[in-house]
All heavy atoms as TSV, in Angstrom:
chain	resi	resn	atom	element	x	y	z
A	1	MET	N	N	67.865	-6.095	16.250
A	1	MET	CA	C	68.626	-6.232	17.479
A	1	MET	C	C	68.043	-7.445	18.178
A	1	MET	O	O	66.832	-7.686	18.211
A	1	MET	CB	C	68.450	-4.973	18.312
A	1	MET	CG	C	69.025	-3.713	17.671
A	1	MET	SD	S	68.948	-2.246	18.706
A	1	MET	CE	C	70.201	-2.642	19.897
A	2	VAL	N	N	68.929	-8.147	18.872
A	2	VAL	CA	C	68.547	-9.399	19.547
A	2	VAL	C	C	68.716	-9.202	21.034
A	2	VAL	O	O	69.804	-8.795	21.509
A	2	VAL	CB	C	69.446	-10.571	19.047
A	2	VAL	CG1	C	69.101	-11.824	19.824
A	2	VAL	CG2	C	69.240	-10.760	17.521
A	3	ALA	N	N	67.680	-9.511	21.780
A	3	ALA	CA	C	67.758	-9.507	23.255
A	3	ALA	C	C	68.606	-10.727	23.653
A	3	ALA	O	O	68.452	-11.840	23.186
A	3	ALA	CB	C	66.339	-9.612	23.827
A	4	THR	N	N	69.575	-10.497	24.552
A	4	THR	CA	C	70.522	-11.588	24.915
A	4	THR	C	C	69.988	-12.470	26.014
A	4	THR	O	O	70.464	-13.582	26.177
A	4	THR	CB	C	71.837	-10.993	25.337
A	4	THR	OG1	O	71.640	-10.091	26.468
A	4	THR	CG2	C	72.512	-10.232	24.215
A	5	LYS	N	N	68.962	-12.042	26.707
A	5	LYS	CA	C	68.381	-12.846	27.802
A	5	LYS	C	C	66.989	-13.207	27.446
A	5	LYS	O	O	66.265	-12.389	26.839
A	5	LYS	CB	C	68.400	-12.017	29.092
A	5	LYS	CG	C	69.787	-11.732	29.635
A	5	LYS	CD	C	69.719	-10.966	30.905
A	5	LYS	CE	C	71.094	-10.636	31.406
A	5	LYS	NZ	N	71.125	-9.817	32.600
A	6	PRO	N	N	66.513	-14.417	27.866
A	6	PRO	CA	C	65.124	-14.786	27.593
A	6	PRO	C	C	64.130	-13.836	28.272
A	6	PRO	O	O	64.482	-13.277	29.334
A	6	PRO	CB	C	65.029	-16.204	28.212
A	6	PRO	CG	C	66.433	-16.681	28.292
A	6	PRO	CD	C	67.278	-15.476	28.499
A	7	VAL	N	N	62.975	-13.685	27.699
A	7	VAL	CA	C	61.924	-12.808	28.287
A	7	VAL	C	C	60.676	-13.629	28.536
A	7	VAL	O	O	60.473	-14.746	28.110
A	7	VAL	CB	C	61.580	-11.672	27.331
A	7	VAL	CG1	C	62.792	-10.815	27.049
A	7	VAL	CG2	C	61.014	-12.153	26.037
A	8	ASP	N	N	59.826	-13.053	29.406
A	8	ASP	CA	C	58.558	-13.598	29.770
A	8	ASP	C	C	57.630	-13.519	28.538
A	8	ASP	O	O	57.311	-12.415	28.072
A	8	ASP	CB	C	57.955	-12.827	30.953
A	8	ASP	CG	C	56.628	-13.341	31.361
A	8	ASP	OD1	O	56.060	-14.297	30.739
A	8	ASP	OD2	O	56.040	-12.756	32.338
A	9	PHE	N	N	57.210	-14.638	28.018
A	9	PHE	CA	C	56.462	-14.652	26.799
A	9	PHE	C	C	54.985	-14.312	26.934
A	9	PHE	O	O	54.188	-14.409	25.996
A	9	PHE	CB	C	56.624	-15.970	26.017
A	9	PHE	CG	C	57.527	-15.801	24.829
A	9	PHE	CD1	C	58.766	-15.095	24.913
A	9	PHE	CD2	C	57.166	-16.255	23.548
A	9	PHE	CE1	C	59.559	-14.856	23.865
A	9	PHE	CE2	C	58.013	-16.040	22.496
A	9	PHE	CZ	C	59.185	-15.388	22.614
A	10	ARG	N	N	54.568	-13.967	28.169
A	10	ARG	CA	C	53.197	-13.457	28.334
A	10	ARG	C	C	53.096	-12.033	27.909
A	10	ARG	O	O	51.998	-11.510	27.718
A	10	ARG	CB	C	52.795	-13.613	29.813
A	10	ARG	CG	C	52.730	-15.062	30.211
A	10	ARG	CD	C	52.424	-15.188	31.702
A	10	ARG	NE	N	53.636	-14.761	32.413
A	10	ARG	CZ	C	53.697	-14.795	33.749
A	10	ARG	NH1	N	52.726	-15.266	34.490
A	10	ARG	NH2	N	54.833	-14.422	34.341
A	11	LYS	N	N	54.260	-11.364	27.653
A	11	LYS	CA	C	54.257	-9.958	27.258
A	11	LYS	C	C	53.781	-9.846	25.830
A	11	LYS	O	O	54.141	-10.651	24.964
A	11	LYS	CB	C	55.673	-9.364	27.347
A	11	LYS	CG	C	56.150	-9.218	28.835
A	11	LYS	CD	C	57.463	-8.488	28.779
A	11	LYS	CE	C	58.024	-8.403	30.172
A	11	LYS	NZ	N	57.198	-7.733	31.166
A	12	GLY	N	N	52.970	-8.873	25.566
A	12	GLY	CA	C	52.586	-8.528	24.208
A	12	GLY	C	C	53.484	-7.502	23.598
A	12	GLY	O	O	54.566	-7.178	24.128
A	13	MET	N	N	53.068	-6.911	22.548
A	13	MET	CA	C	53.927	-5.974	21.826
A	13	MET	C	C	54.205	-4.719	22.632
A	13	MET	O	O	55.349	-4.203	22.602
A	13	MET	CB	C	53.428	-5.617	20.443
A	13	MET	CG	C	52.129	-4.852	20.350
A	13	MET	SD	S	51.670	-4.617	18.583
A	13	MET	CE	C	50.282	-5.716	18.534
A	14	GLU	N	N	53.284	-4.270	23.446
A	14	GLU	CA	C	53.544	-3.065	24.249
A	14	GLU	C	C	54.518	-3.354	25.324
A	14	GLU	O	O	55.501	-2.618	25.579
A	14	GLU	CB	C	52.190	-2.535	24.882
A	14	GLU	CG	C	51.264	-1.935	23.918
A	14	GLU	CD	C	50.384	-2.931	23.257
A	14	GLU	OE1	O	50.427	-4.166	23.687
A	14	GLU	OE2	O	49.593	-2.605	22.336
A	15	GLY	N	N	54.466	-4.521	25.975
A	15	GLY	CA	C	55.419	-4.926	27.008
A	15	GLY	C	C	56.780	-5.101	26.445
A	15	GLY	O	O	57.806	-4.756	27.071
A	16	LEU	N	N	56.896	-5.716	25.244
A	16	LEU	CA	C	58.145	-5.865	24.601
A	16	LEU	C	C	58.747	-4.528	24.214
A	16	LEU	O	O	59.961	-4.322	24.310
A	16	LEU	CB	C	58.064	-6.822	23.389
A	16	LEU	CG	C	57.668	-8.254	23.770
A	16	LEU	CD1	C	57.409	-9.051	22.502
A	16	LEU	CD2	C	58.754	-8.913	24.578
A	17	ALA	N	N	57.944	-3.595	23.745
A	17	ALA	CA	C	58.396	-2.282	23.349
A	17	ALA	C	C	58.999	-1.558	24.624
A	17	ALA	O	O	59.995	-0.847	24.502
A	17	ALA	CB	C	57.287	-1.438	22.761
A	18	ILE	N	N	58.407	-1.798	25.810
A	18	ILE	CA	C	58.926	-1.183	27.030
A	18	ILE	C	C	60.315	-1.832	27.294
A	18	ILE	O	O	61.227	-1.092	27.707
A	18	ILE	CB	C	57.952	-1.379	28.194
A	18	ILE	CG1	C	56.726	-0.550	27.937
A	18	ILE	CG2	C	58.620	-1.078	29.515
A	18	ILE	CD1	C	55.576	-0.808	28.924
A	19	LEU	N	N	60.443	-3.137	27.117
A	19	LEU	CA	C	61.731	-3.757	27.311
A	19	LEU	C	C	62.775	-3.169	26.402
A	19	LEU	O	O	63.963	-2.979	26.764
A	19	LEU	CB	C	61.658	-5.285	27.091
A	19	LEU	CG	C	60.969	-6.076	28.151
A	19	LEU	CD1	C	60.874	-7.556	27.737
A	19	LEU	CD2	C	61.644	-5.940	29.492
A	20	VAL	N	N	62.423	-2.933	25.147
A	20	VAL	CA	C	63.336	-2.345	24.189
A	20	VAL	C	C	63.824	-0.984	24.728
A	20	VAL	O	O	65.013	-0.696	24.722
A	20	VAL	CB	C	62.685	-2.207	22.786
A	20	VAL	CG1	C	63.531	-1.362	21.862
A	20	VAL	CG2	C	62.458	-3.522	22.158
A	21	ARG	N	N	62.883	-0.182	25.125
A	21	ARG	CA	C	63.253	1.163	25.573
A	21	ARG	C	C	64.056	1.118	26.856
A	21	ARG	O	O	65.053	1.870	26.987
A	21	ARG	CB	C	61.957	2.007	25.809
A	21	ARG	CG	C	62.236	3.445	26.233
A	21	ARG	CD	C	61.031	4.292	26.220
A	21	ARG	NE	N	60.760	4.672	24.826
A	21	ARG	CZ	C	59.588	4.775	24.336
A	21	ARG	NH1	N	58.502	4.587	25.061
A	21	ARG	NH2	N	59.406	5.063	23.082
A	22	GLU	N	N	63.642	0.354	27.898
A	22	GLU	CA	C	64.275	0.402	29.191
A	22	GLU	C	C	65.487	-0.434	29.271
A	22	GLU	O	O	66.482	-0.009	29.935
A	22	GLU	CB	C	63.233	0.026	30.211
A	22	GLU	CG	C	62.113	1.069	30.414
A	22	GLU	CD	C	61.109	0.641	31.458
A	22	GLU	OE1	O	61.207	-0.426	32.050
A	22	GLU	OE2	O	60.117	1.467	31.618
A	23	HIS	N	N	65.485	-1.657	28.732
A	23	HIS	CA	C	66.660	-2.558	28.957
A	23	HIS	C	C	67.634	-2.522	27.811
A	23	HIS	O	O	68.830	-2.645	28.023
A	23	HIS	CB	C	66.153	-3.973	29.205
A	23	HIS	CG	C	65.389	-4.092	30.493
A	23	HIS	ND1	N	66.010	-4.172	31.720
A	23	HIS	CD2	C	64.064	-4.201	30.735
A	23	HIS	CE1	C	65.118	-4.273	32.645
A	23	HIS	NE2	N	63.906	-4.264	32.099
A	24	MET	N	N	67.137	-2.397	26.593
A	24	MET	CA	C	68.012	-2.336	25.409
A	24	MET	C	C	68.454	-0.898	25.140
A	24	MET	O	O	69.321	-0.647	24.330
A	24	MET	CB	C	67.401	-2.935	24.207
A	24	MET	CG	C	67.051	-4.448	24.411
A	24	MET	SD	S	66.103	-5.194	23.070
A	24	MET	CE	C	67.386	-5.603	21.914
A	25	GLN	N	N	67.765	0.066	25.777
A	25	GLN	CA	C	67.989	1.498	25.608
A	25	GLN	C	C	67.971	1.877	24.091
A	25	GLN	O	O	68.937	2.519	23.590
A	25	GLN	CB	C	69.275	1.930	26.310
A	25	GLN	CG	C	69.220	1.662	27.775
A	25	GLN	CD	C	70.384	2.218	28.579
A	25	GLN	OE1	O	71.365	2.669	28.002
A	25	GLN	NE2	N	70.292	2.076	29.862
A	26	ALA	N	N	66.954	1.446	23.456
A	26	ALA	CA	C	66.775	1.686	22.026
A	26	ALA	C	C	65.385	2.208	21.790
A	26	ALA	O	O	64.486	2.106	22.669
A	26	ALA	CB	C	67.037	0.421	21.199
A	27	ASP	N	N	65.113	2.728	20.642
A	27	ASP	CA	C	63.770	3.254	20.262
A	27	ASP	C	C	62.960	2.146	19.524
A	27	ASP	O	O	63.342	1.800	18.442
A	27	ASP	CB	C	63.968	4.533	19.360
A	27	ASP	CG	C	62.623	5.110	19.008
A	27	ASP	OD1	O	61.588	4.748	19.531
A	27	ASP	OD2	O	62.618	6.011	18.114
A	28	PRO	N	N	61.897	1.681	20.157
A	28	PRO	CA	C	61.127	0.616	19.480
A	28	PRO	C	C	60.394	1.115	18.244
A	28	PRO	O	O	59.896	0.342	17.446
A	28	PRO	CB	C	60.114	0.183	20.615
A	28	PRO	CG	C	60.039	1.332	21.496
A	28	PRO	CD	C	61.410	1.987	21.459
A	29	PHE	N	N	60.383	2.401	18.067
A	29	PHE	CA	C	59.691	2.983	16.866
A	29	PHE	C	C	60.660	3.457	15.791
A	29	PHE	O	O	60.334	4.289	14.962
A	29	PHE	CB	C	58.782	4.120	17.325
A	29	PHE	CG	C	57.830	3.746	18.433
A	29	PHE	CD1	C	58.021	4.150	19.735
A	29	PHE	CD2	C	56.784	2.848	18.198
A	29	PHE	CE1	C	57.197	3.737	20.755
A	29	PHE	CE2	C	55.925	2.434	19.174
A	29	PHE	CZ	C	56.109	2.910	20.524
A	30	SER	N	N	61.873	2.943	15.781
A	30	SER	CA	C	62.946	3.356	14.885
A	30	SER	C	C	62.811	2.591	13.550
A	30	SER	O	O	63.437	3.024	12.581
A	30	SER	CB	C	64.288	3.101	15.472
A	30	SER	OG	O	64.532	1.698	15.602
A	31	GLY	N	N	62.051	1.490	13.498
A	31	GLY	CA	C	62.005	0.688	12.270
A	31	GLY	C	C	62.872	-0.519	12.373
A	31	GLY	O	O	62.861	-1.377	11.475
A	32	ALA	N	N	63.725	-0.648	13.394
A	32	ALA	CA	C	64.592	-1.820	13.535
A	32	ALA	C	C	63.746	-2.997	14.015
A	32	ALA	O	O	62.711	-2.834	14.685
A	32	ALA	CB	C	65.689	-1.551	14.551
A	33	VAL	N	N	64.175	-4.183	13.729
A	33	VAL	CA	C	63.484	-5.375	14.199
A	33	VAL	C	C	64.165	-5.852	15.495
A	33	VAL	O	O	65.377	-5.977	15.600
A	33	VAL	CB	C	63.626	-6.495	13.103
A	33	VAL	CG1	C	62.979	-7.793	13.656
A	33	VAL	CG2	C	62.986	-6.060	11.841
A	34	TYR	N	N	63.310	-6.144	16.497
A	34	TYR	CA	C	63.798	-6.578	17.825
A	34	TYR	C	C	63.317	-8.023	18.013
A	34	TYR	O	O	62.167	-8.319	17.868
A	34	TYR	CB	C	63.258	-5.638	18.929
A	34	TYR	CG	C	63.718	-4.260	18.750
A	34	TYR	CD1	C	63.026	-3.297	18.055
A	34	TYR	CD2	C	65.012	-3.881	19.262
A	34	TYR	CE1	C	63.485	-2.006	17.857
A	34	TYR	CE2	C	65.484	-2.600	19.028
A	34	TYR	CZ	C	64.740	-1.652	18.373
A	34	TYR	OH	O	65.180	-0.357	18.147
A	35	VAL	N	N	64.288	-8.873	18.395
A	35	VAL	CA	C	64.015	-10.334	18.505
A	35	VAL	C	C	64.167	-10.769	19.980
A	35	VAL	O	O	65.146	-10.406	20.656
A	35	VAL	CB	C	64.988	-11.127	17.667
A	35	VAL	CG1	C	64.690	-12.625	17.705
A	35	VAL	CG2	C	64.984	-10.654	16.215
A	36	PHE	N	N	63.128	-11.503	20.415
A	36	PHE	CA	C	63.110	-11.997	21.792
A	36	PHE	C	C	62.909	-13.526	21.835
A	36	PHE	O	O	62.144	-14.018	20.969
A	36	PHE	CB	C	61.977	-11.314	22.566
A	36	PHE	CG	C	62.038	-9.899	22.605
A	36	PHE	CD1	C	61.425	-9.095	21.625
A	36	PHE	CD2	C	62.758	-9.231	23.637
A	36	PHE	CE1	C	61.497	-7.718	21.651
A	36	PHE	CE2	C	62.855	-7.799	23.628
A	36	PHE	CZ	C	62.192	-7.073	22.663
A	37	ARG	N	N	63.577	-14.185	22.769
A	37	ARG	CA	C	63.490	-15.655	22.847
A	37	ARG	C	C	62.840	-16.006	24.206
A	37	ARG	O	O	63.065	-15.327	25.192
A	37	ARG	CB	C	64.875	-16.251	22.777
A	37	ARG	CG	C	64.841	-17.780	22.736
A	37	ARG	CD	C	66.267	-18.301	22.757
A	37	ARG	NE	N	66.805	-18.074	24.081
A	37	ARG	CZ	C	67.688	-18.825	24.662
A	37	ARG	NH1	N	68.224	-19.837	24.022
A	37	ARG	NH2	N	68.156	-18.508	25.868
A	38	ALA	N	N	62.040	-17.032	24.199
A	38	ALA	CA	C	61.435	-17.557	25.405
A	38	ALA	C	C	62.463	-18.365	26.211
A	38	ALA	O	O	63.509	-18.766	25.672
A	38	ALA	CB	C	60.259	-18.512	25.058
A	39	LYS	N	N	62.206	-18.569	27.466
A	39	LYS	CA	C	63.092	-19.349	28.354
A	39	LYS	C	C	63.297	-20.727	27.841
A	39	LYS	O	O	64.402	-21.325	27.965
A	39	LYS	CB	C	62.582	-19.353	29.713
A	39	LYS	CG	C	62.687	-18.034	30.490
A	39	LYS	CD	C	62.170	-18.080	31.858
A	39	LYS	CE	C	62.217	-16.690	32.454
A	39	LYS	NZ	N	61.684	-16.624	33.800
A	40	ARG	N	N	62.271	-21.380	27.285
A	40	ARG	CA	C	62.399	-22.723	26.769
A	40	ARG	C	C	63.123	-22.798	25.447
A	40	ARG	O	O	63.486	-23.888	24.971
A	40	ARG	CB	C	61.020	-23.377	26.633
A	40	ARG	CG	C	60.387	-23.650	27.996
A	40	ARG	CD	C	59.164	-24.480	27.866
A	40	ARG	NE	N	58.351	-24.156	26.694
A	40	ARG	CZ	C	57.158	-24.630	26.497
A	40	ARG	NH1	N	56.560	-25.371	27.377
A	40	ARG	NH2	N	56.452	-24.303	25.395
A	41	ALA	N	N	63.339	-21.691	24.857
A	41	ALA	CA	C	64.086	-21.528	23.589
A	41	ALA	C	C	63.424	-22.103	22.382
A	41	ALA	O	O	64.039	-22.227	21.337
A	41	ALA	CB	C	65.519	-22.075	23.737
A	42	ASP	N	N	62.135	-22.514	22.491
A	42	ASP	CA	C	61.458	-23.082	21.319
A	42	ASP	C	C	60.570	-22.015	20.675
A	42	ASP	O	O	59.934	-22.321	19.698
A	42	ASP	CB	C	60.668	-24.327	21.700
A	42	ASP	CG	C	59.532	-24.008	22.676
A	42	ASP	OD1	O	59.589	-22.962	23.340
A	42	ASP	OD2	O	58.622	-24.853	22.753
A	43	ARG	N	N	60.561	-20.830	21.208
A	43	ARG	CA	C	59.701	-19.753	20.700
A	43	ARG	C	C	60.431	-18.441	20.564
A	43	ARG	O	O	61.323	-18.166	21.442
A	43	ARG	CB	C	58.486	-19.516	21.627
A	43	ARG	CG	C	57.571	-20.704	21.669
A	43	ARG	CD	C	56.597	-20.607	22.757
A	43	ARG	NE	N	57.234	-20.792	24.017
A	43	ARG	CZ	C	56.774	-20.422	25.196
A	43	ARG	NH1	N	55.630	-19.810	25.281
A	43	ARG	NH2	N	57.416	-20.710	26.291
A	44	ILE	N	N	60.165	-17.670	19.548
A	44	ILE	CA	C	60.717	-16.309	19.418
A	44	ILE	C	C	59.559	-15.337	19.102
A	44	ILE	O	O	58.517	-15.753	18.538
A	44	ILE	CB	C	61.825	-16.179	18.343
A	44	ILE	CG1	C	61.321	-16.548	17.005
A	44	ILE	CG2	C	63.024	-16.971	18.772
A	44	ILE	CD1	C	62.285	-16.247	15.884
A	45	LYS	N	N	59.778	-14.096	19.436
A	45	LYS	CA	C	58.848	-13.016	19.018
A	45	LYS	C	C	59.650	-11.911	18.406
A	45	LYS	O	O	60.822	-11.635	18.926
A	45	LYS	CB	C	58.067	-12.463	20.268
A	45	LYS	CG	C	56.912	-13.385	20.694
A	45	LYS	CD	C	56.134	-12.713	21.747
A	45	LYS	CE	C	55.004	-13.561	22.216
A	45	LYS	NZ	N	54.180	-12.951	23.277
A	46	LEU	N	N	59.173	-11.294	17.387
A	46	LEU	CA	C	59.807	-10.154	16.772
A	46	LEU	C	C	58.841	-8.999	16.760
A	46	LEU	O	O	57.625	-9.164	16.456
A	46	LEU	CB	C	60.158	-10.453	15.318
A	46	LEU	CG	C	61.241	-11.533	15.048
A	46	LEU	CD1	C	60.680	-12.871	15.171
A	46	LEU	CD2	C	61.879	-11.292	13.743
A	47	ILE	N	N	59.305	-7.848	17.093
A	47	ILE	CA	C	58.455	-6.614	16.981
A	47	ILE	C	C	59.227	-5.587	16.080
A	47	ILE	O	O	60.470	-5.572	16.127
A	47	ILE	CB	C	58.066	-5.983	18.340
A	47	ILE	CG1	C	59.277	-5.440	19.128
A	47	ILE	CG2	C	57.264	-6.941	19.162
A	47	ILE	CD1	C	58.917	-4.585	20.268
A	48	PHE	N	N	58.420	-4.817	15.413
A	48	PHE	CA	C	59.001	-3.718	14.659
A	48	PHE	C	C	57.922	-2.714	14.328
A	48	PHE	O	O	56.736	-3.037	14.251
A	48	PHE	CB	C	59.781	-4.135	13.413
A	48	PHE	CG	C	58.924	-4.577	12.285
A	48	PHE	CD1	C	58.574	-3.707	11.268
A	48	PHE	CD2	C	58.499	-5.859	12.178
A	48	PHE	CE1	C	57.776	-4.101	10.170
A	48	PHE	CE2	C	57.679	-6.313	11.125
A	48	PHE	CZ	C	57.332	-5.427	10.135
A	49	TRP	N	N	58.321	-1.476	14.118
A	49	TRP	CA	C	57.457	-0.380	13.750
A	49	TRP	C	C	57.468	-0.266	12.203
A	49	TRP	O	O	58.508	-0.151	11.595
A	49	TRP	CB	C	57.948	0.910	14.358
A	49	TRP	CG	C	57.168	2.103	14.000
A	49	TRP	CD1	C	57.521	3.036	13.054
A	49	TRP	CD2	C	55.943	2.554	14.503
A	49	TRP	NE1	N	56.592	4.014	12.975
A	49	TRP	CE2	C	55.567	3.753	13.853
A	49	TRP	CE3	C	55.038	2.001	15.448
A	49	TRP	CZ2	C	54.382	4.402	14.123
A	49	TRP	CZ3	C	53.868	2.680	15.734
A	49	TRP	CH2	C	53.555	3.879	15.046
A	50	ASP	N	N	56.297	-0.350	11.563
A	50	ASP	CA	C	56.254	-0.324	10.137
A	50	ASP	C	C	55.859	1.021	9.594
A	50	ASP	O	O	55.609	1.177	8.398
A	50	ASP	CB	C	55.266	-1.400	9.595
A	50	ASP	CG	C	53.832	-1.120	9.834
A	50	ASP	OD1	O	53.509	-0.146	10.649
A	50	ASP	OD2	O	52.975	-1.833	9.285
A	51	GLY	N	N	55.749	2.065	10.455
A	51	GLY	CA	C	55.401	3.373	10.042
A	51	GLY	C	C	53.979	3.721	10.408
A	51	GLY	O	O	53.583	4.871	10.478
A	52	THR	N	N	53.106	2.664	10.605
A	52	THR	CA	C	51.742	2.907	10.939
A	52	THR	C	C	51.353	2.287	12.306
A	52	THR	O	O	50.338	2.636	12.838
A	52	THR	CB	C	50.785	2.338	9.883
A	52	THR	OG1	O	50.964	0.918	9.776
A	52	THR	CG2	C	51.039	2.994	8.519
A	53	GLY	N	N	52.183	1.388	12.819
A	53	GLY	CA	C	51.905	0.711	14.103
A	53	GLY	C	C	52.958	-0.338	14.334
A	53	GLY	O	O	53.745	-0.711	13.504
A	54	LEU	N	N	52.919	-0.862	15.575
A	54	LEU	CA	C	53.821	-1.937	15.930
A	54	LEU	C	C	53.331	-3.277	15.325
A	54	LEU	O	O	52.116	-3.493	15.335
A	54	LEU	CB	C	53.923	-2.142	17.468
A	54	LEU	CG	C	54.922	-1.224	18.154
A	54	LEU	CD1	C	54.755	-1.403	19.691
A	54	LEU	CD2	C	56.319	-1.514	17.770
A	55	CYS	N	N	54.271	-4.061	14.825
A	55	CYS	CA	C	53.914	-5.372	14.285
A	55	CYS	C	C	54.538	-6.394	15.207
A	55	CYS	O	O	55.712	-6.217	15.687
A	55	CYS	CB	C	54.486	-5.539	12.897
A	55	CYS	SG	S	53.828	-4.378	11.717
A	56	LEU	N	N	53.862	-7.508	15.451
A	56	LEU	CA	C	54.335	-8.589	16.332
A	56	LEU	C	C	54.307	-9.872	15.497
A	56	LEU	O	O	53.205	-10.215	14.916
A	56	LEU	CB	C	53.516	-8.702	17.572
A	56	LEU	CG	C	53.808	-9.896	18.469
A	56	LEU	CD1	C	55.158	-9.793	19.142
A	56	LEU	CD2	C	52.704	-10.032	19.485
A	57	PHE	N	N	55.415	-10.555	15.410
A	57	PHE	CA	C	55.469	-11.883	14.781
A	57	PHE	C	C	55.926	-12.877	15.838
A	57	PHE	O	O	56.827	-12.553	16.606
A	57	PHE	CB	C	56.399	-11.847	13.555
A	57	PHE	CG	C	55.922	-11.039	12.434
A	57	PHE	CD1	C	56.290	-9.718	12.316
A	57	PHE	CD2	C	55.029	-11.517	11.518
A	57	PHE	CE1	C	55.830	-8.922	11.312
A	57	PHE	CE2	C	54.549	-10.789	10.491
A	57	PHE	CZ	C	54.982	-9.480	10.369
A	58	ALA	N	N	55.369	-14.028	15.784
A	58	ALA	CA	C	55.767	-15.075	16.742
A	58	ALA	C	C	55.981	-16.407	15.973
A	58	ALA	O	O	55.311	-16.679	14.982
A	58	ALA	CB	C	54.696	-15.290	17.774
A	59	LYS	N	N	56.924	-17.200	16.475
A	59	LYS	CA	C	57.185	-18.514	15.849
A	59	LYS	C	C	57.470	-19.491	16.986
A	59	LYS	O	O	58.179	-19.211	17.923
A	59	LYS	CB	C	58.349	-18.465	14.915
A	59	LYS	CG	C	58.656	-19.850	14.311
A	59	LYS	CD	C	59.342	-19.807	13.070
A	59	LYS	CE	C	59.608	-21.161	12.518
A	59	LYS	NZ	N	59.032	-21.406	11.232
A	60	ARG	N	N	56.839	-20.688	16.847
A	60	ARG	CA	C	57.110	-21.755	17.837
A	60	ARG	C	C	57.530	-22.992	17.060
A	60	ARG	O	O	56.989	-23.385	16.058
A	60	ARG	CB	C	55.836	-22.098	18.588
A	60	ARG	CG	C	56.005	-23.225	19.618
A	60	ARG	CD	C	54.735	-23.449	20.369
A	60	ARG	NE	N	53.635	-23.674	19.478
A	60	ARG	CZ	C	53.108	-24.926	19.192
A	60	ARG	NH1	N	53.560	-25.978	19.807
A	60	ARG	NH2	N	52.035	-25.050	18.403
A	61	LEU	N	N	58.642	-23.556	17.479
A	61	LEU	CA	C	59.246	-24.748	16.784
A	61	LEU	C	C	58.593	-25.989	17.399
A	61	LEU	O	O	58.389	-26.137	18.609
A	61	LEU	CB	C	60.744	-24.836	16.990
A	61	LEU	CG	C	61.582	-23.715	16.396
A	61	LEU	CD1	C	62.989	-23.950	16.806
A	61	LEU	CD2	C	61.401	-23.688	14.911
A	62	GLU	N	N	58.237	-26.956	16.486
A	62	GLU	CA	C	57.667	-28.235	16.966
A	62	GLU	C	C	58.819	-29.081	17.538
A	62	GLU	O	O	58.627	-29.773	18.474
A	62	GLU	CB	C	57.017	-28.937	15.856
A	62	GLU	CG	C	55.718	-28.262	15.360
A	62	GLU	CD	C	54.662	-28.223	16.446
A	62	GLU	OE1	O	54.507	-29.133	17.234
A	62	GLU	OE2	O	53.976	-27.160	16.508
A	63	ASP	N	N	59.973	-29.028	16.887
A	63	ASP	CA	C	61.135	-29.782	17.388
A	63	ASP	C	C	62.338	-28.859	17.349
A	63	ASP	O	O	62.469	-27.971	16.405
A	63	ASP	CB	C	61.477	-30.972	16.443
A	63	ASP	CG	C	60.422	-32.069	16.524
A	63	ASP	OD1	O	60.048	-32.398	17.668
A	63	ASP	OD2	O	60.022	-32.604	15.502
A	64	GLY	N	N	63.222	-28.981	18.294
A	64	GLY	CA	C	64.458	-28.217	18.305
A	64	GLY	C	C	64.251	-26.880	19.091
A	64	GLY	O	O	63.168	-26.611	19.624
A	65	VAL	N	N	65.313	-26.082	19.118
A	65	VAL	CA	C	65.303	-24.825	19.808
A	65	VAL	C	C	66.085	-23.789	18.998
A	65	VAL	O	O	66.822	-24.123	18.167
A	65	VAL	CB	C	65.996	-24.975	21.217
A	65	VAL	CG1	C	65.239	-25.874	22.113
A	65	VAL	CG2	C	67.440	-25.422	21.098
A	66	PHE	N	N	65.772	-22.515	19.318
A	66	PHE	CA	C	66.543	-21.420	18.717
A	66	PHE	C	C	67.770	-21.256	19.519
A	66	PHE	O	O	67.777	-21.272	20.766
A	66	PHE	CB	C	65.745	-20.095	18.790
A	66	PHE	CG	C	64.530	-20.156	17.850
A	66	PHE	CD1	C	63.284	-20.406	18.320
A	66	PHE	CD2	C	64.722	-19.906	16.493
A	66	PHE	CE1	C	62.160	-20.398	17.527
A	66	PHE	CE2	C	63.608	-19.901	15.631
A	66	PHE	CZ	C	62.345	-20.178	16.138
A	67	ARG	N	N	68.933	-21.138	18.878
A	67	ARG	CA	C	70.182	-20.969	19.559
A	67	ARG	C	C	70.832	-19.662	19.179
A	67	ARG	O	O	70.830	-19.292	18.016
A	67	ARG	CB	C	71.164	-22.102	19.180
A	67	ARG	CG	C	70.695	-23.444	19.538
A	67	ARG	CD	C	71.692	-24.533	19.211
A	67	ARG	NE	N	71.135	-25.823	19.256
A	67	ARG	CZ	C	71.081	-26.558	20.377
A	67	ARG	NH1	N	71.493	-26.059	21.544
A	67	ARG	NH2	N	70.544	-27.798	20.367
A	68	TRP	N	N	71.373	-18.977	20.240
A	68	TRP	CA	C	72.244	-17.799	19.996
A	68	TRP	C	C	73.052	-17.538	21.262
A	68	TRP	O	O	72.867	-18.097	22.282
A	68	TRP	CB	C	71.555	-16.547	19.552
A	68	TRP	CG	C	70.483	-15.955	20.382
A	68	TRP	CD1	C	70.621	-15.366	21.602
A	68	TRP	CD2	C	69.071	-15.908	20.052
A	68	TRP	NE1	N	69.365	-14.895	21.959
A	68	TRP	CE2	C	68.438	-15.223	21.086
A	68	TRP	CE3	C	68.318	-16.355	18.982
A	68	TRP	CZ2	C	67.099	-14.955	21.062
A	68	TRP	CZ3	C	67.005	-16.090	18.940
A	68	TRP	CH2	C	66.355	-15.392	19.975
């Protein structure tokens, strides 16, 4: 699932999981992948539950931006 609005990238996986639950009204522990974009659009974070804990992946582009 993709968040449609940029998020504050100071948030860690717990803060992003709260956003999933409260704003996306979804279960962050369902196994789905949740994607978040920074305001500058050059960074994304993905969180998902792998069955043993939350996983957080981050990517920052050197050139260009993520578009959606």
